[in-house]
C-alpha positions in Angstrom: -14.9 17.9 -49.4 -12.9 19.5 -46.6 -15.0 18.8 -43.7 -15.0 14.5 -45.1 -10.8 15.2 -45.5 -10.4 16.5 -42.0 -13.2 14.0 -40.8 -11.2 11.1 -42.4 -7.1 12.9 -41.5 -8.7 12.7 -37.6 -9.6 8.9 -37.6 -6.4 7.7 -38.9 -4.2 9.4 -36.6 -6.3 9.3 -33.6 -7.1 5.8 -33.6 -6.4 3.5 -31.3 -3.7 1.2 -33.1 -3.7 -2.8 -31.8 -5.8 -5.0 -29.7 -8.6 -3.0 -27.7 -11.3 -3.7 -25.1 -14.0 -1.1 -26.7 -12.8 -2.2 -29.5 -14.2 -6.1 -29.8 -10.6 -7.5 -30.2 -8.8 -9.3 -26.6 -6.9 -11.1 -28.1 -3.2 -10.8 -26.5 -3.9 -9.5 -22.9 -3.9 -12.6 -20.7 -0.6 -13.2 -21.7 1.1 -9.8 -21.5 -0.5 -9.8 -18.1 0.9 -12.9 -17.1 4.7 -11.5 -18.5 4.4 -8.5 -16.3 3.0 -10.6 -12.9 5.5 -12.7 -13.6 8.7 -10.7 -14.6 7.0 -6.9 -12.4 5.2 -8.5 -9.8 6.7 -12.0 -7.7 10.4 -9.8 -8.1 8.5 -6.5 -6.3 7.4 -9.2 -3.2 10.4 -10.9 -3.3 11.9 -7.8 -2.4 9.6 -6.6 -0.2 10.2 -10.0 1.4 13.7 -9.8 1.4 13.8 -6.0 3.0 11.0 -7.0 6.1 12.6 -10.8 7.1 16.3 -9.9 6.1 17.7 -7.4 6.5 15.8 -6.2 9.2 16.0 -9.4 11.5 16.7 -7.6 14.5 14.4 -5.3 17.6 13.7 -1.3 16.6 13.4 0.4 19.4 10.3 2.4 20.6 10.6 6.5 19.7 11.7 8.3 22.8 8.8 9.4 24.5 7.8 12.6 25.3 4.8 13.6 27.1 2.6 15.8 24.0 -0.6 17.3 25.9 -2.2 16.4 22.3 -1.3 13.1 21.9 -2.7 9.6 23.0 -5.9 11.4 24.7 -8.5 9.2 26.5 -11.6 11.3 26.4 -13.5 7.9 27.4 -12.1 4.1 28.1 -12.1 1.9 25.4 -14.5 -1.6 25.6 -11.9 -4.2 26.1 -9.7 -5.2 28.5 -9.1 -2.1 31.2 -10.2 0.8 28.8 -6.8 2.1 28.4 -4.8 -0.1 25.8 -5.6 0.1 22.5 -7.2 -2.7 19.8 -3.7 -4.1 18.4 -1.9 -2.6 21.6 2.1 -3.7 21.1 3.2 -2.0 24.5 7.3 -2.0 22.6 6.4 0.5 20.0 3.2 2.1 21.5 2.8 4.0 24.1 0.5 4.9 27.2 -0.8 8.5 28.4 2.3 8.0 30.7 4.7 6.1 29.0 6.0 3.0 27.5 5.4 -0.5 29.4 7.9 -1.8 31.9 8.6 -5.1 29.9 8.9 -8.3 31.5 11.9 -10.4 30.2 
């Protein structure tokens, strides 16, 4: 008798309340995700866009070049270009082993 009572109490207090994908009830999920997308995701994308394109419109200065011996090692040439530039090399922000490239304006 006690085991039946404890099993019933456990089922009652530790069961999942509301719709569940496991329980077979699927109503309400799409509506919840639609509102989450509209109220959380879209404002988040808007805030990121403002941060990237409105607040940071000026050119960033490259960090100071310090020739540390463990950075920018070239044990063999890259298989593209002159072999010294990485695949997505940015001459303004990425230094070569001997320093930044001179920019031509």
